[in-house]
N, C-alpha and C positions, 0 to 999 in steps of 0.2 A: 108452230114449233120453231124454236130458235136454232141458229146454227150450232150453238154449244150443245143443245139437246140432240141434234143430228150426229154430231161428233161422238157424243156419249153412246148413242145407239150403235154406231159403227164400231166403236171400241168394244161394246158388249158382244157383238157378233164375232169379232176377232178373238175375244177372250173365250167365248164358247167353243170355237174351233180349237183353240190352244188347250183348253181344259179337256176337251174330248181326246185329243192326242195324248195328253198326260195320262188320262184314264186307260187308254190302250197300252201305253208303256207299262203302267202298273199291272195290267192284266197279263201282259206278255211275261212278266217275271213269275207269275203263278201257274202258267200253263204246264202241262206235262212235257217232259223232255223227249218224247217220242219224235222220230224223224218227221212224220206227217204233221204233227202239231207245230213243230218248230218252223217247217216250211210255210205252212199256211199263216202262222202268226207273224213271220217276217214280212210276208206280203201285206198283211193287215197293218203292221207297223209302218211300212213304207207309204201305203196309200193314205193312212190317217194323218201322218205328219205332213205329207205332201198337200193334202187339201187345206190344212191350216196355213202352210207357207204360201200357197198359191192364192188363197183368199186375201191374205195380207198384201201380197203383190198386187192384186186387183184393186185394193184400196189406194194404191199409189200410182195407178195407171194414169197416163197422160192423155189418152184419147178414148173415145167410145170403142173404136176397133180393138185397142189394147185391152180394155176392160172386158169386152166380149170374148176375146181370145183366152184371157185368164179365167174367166168364169166358165168357159167350156172345159178347161182343165179341172177346175174345182168340181164341177158336176161329175166329170169322168172319175176323178179320184174318190169322190163321195160315194158314187154308185159302186165302185170297186170295193170300197170299205164295207158297204152293205153286203156285197157278195161274199167276202171273206168271213164276215161274222156269221152269215147264214151257213156257210160251209163248216165252220167250227161247230155250230149247233147241230146241224143235220147229220154230221158224222159222229156225234156224241163225244167230241173232244172236250166240250164245255157245255154245261146245261144253260139253257136260255135264262132261267131264273137268276143265275149268277151274274149275268150281264144285261139284265132288263133295262137298267138306266142308260147304259151305253147304246143299246139297241134302239131305244126310244129317241135318244138324242140324235143319232146318225140319221134315222128316218125323217126326223123333223128338219134337220139341216138339208137333207136331200130334197125335201119338198120346197124349202125356201130357195135353194140355189137353182133347182130345176125350173121353177117358175120364173126366176129372174133371167136365166139364160134363154128359155123358150120365148119369153116376151121380147128380149133383145134381138133375137134372130128372126122373130116373126114379123108380121106386117104392122104391128102396133107401133105407135109413136112413143119413143123413149123421151122422157123429160128429165132434165137434171133438177134435182131438188136438193139444194145446198150440197151436202156431202153424199147424198144417196141418189141412185137412179130408181125412180118409181115408174110405173107404166100406166098409160091410159089407152083404152080402146073405145072408140065411140063416146068419148067424154065420160066413161065410167072408170073409176079407180079400181085397180086390181087390189091394192092394199088400202082398205077403207079405214084401217085403225090409226092411220097417221095423217095429219093434216099436211096439205101440199103448199109449199111456198116455192113456186117454180121460177127458175132462172133458165134462160135459153141455153141449149147445149153449147153454144159458142162461148159461154161464160165458164165452161168447165176447165179448171186448171188441174185439180187433183181431187178426185172423188172416190166414192166407195159404192160398189155395185151391190144392191140388196136384192 
């Protein structure tokens, strides 16, 4: 996979988080104006836009430590977003069927970001792959769907954590 393909994939994930935040903003406008709905929805609005902004910041990180710190925030905000969506559904403020797409997307993003963070903080060796961080454990790839072209971590100037 070429560097331009890696950049394209990083941009795609940034776009996904941004589009998710836009979807939450649009949903916000349609929710009931009750006090509890507005309080929960404001929290959802904050966490969803924060995850998009912090993922973007992680892509511009200058070191593995900075990437890891930002990704911890991304995972925290993504998990919080899942919580607020669950709360909206479980309190019958909004039916699950009306936000099925948003719910599926946030759970997929949580899986992606959680795996990346857990691997970075764990005992596995992190390898810089062009603009992405992929991970190996005992020479087995975690992400087998993408070819690895490994550069040593010291070559990292500005990358994106996946």
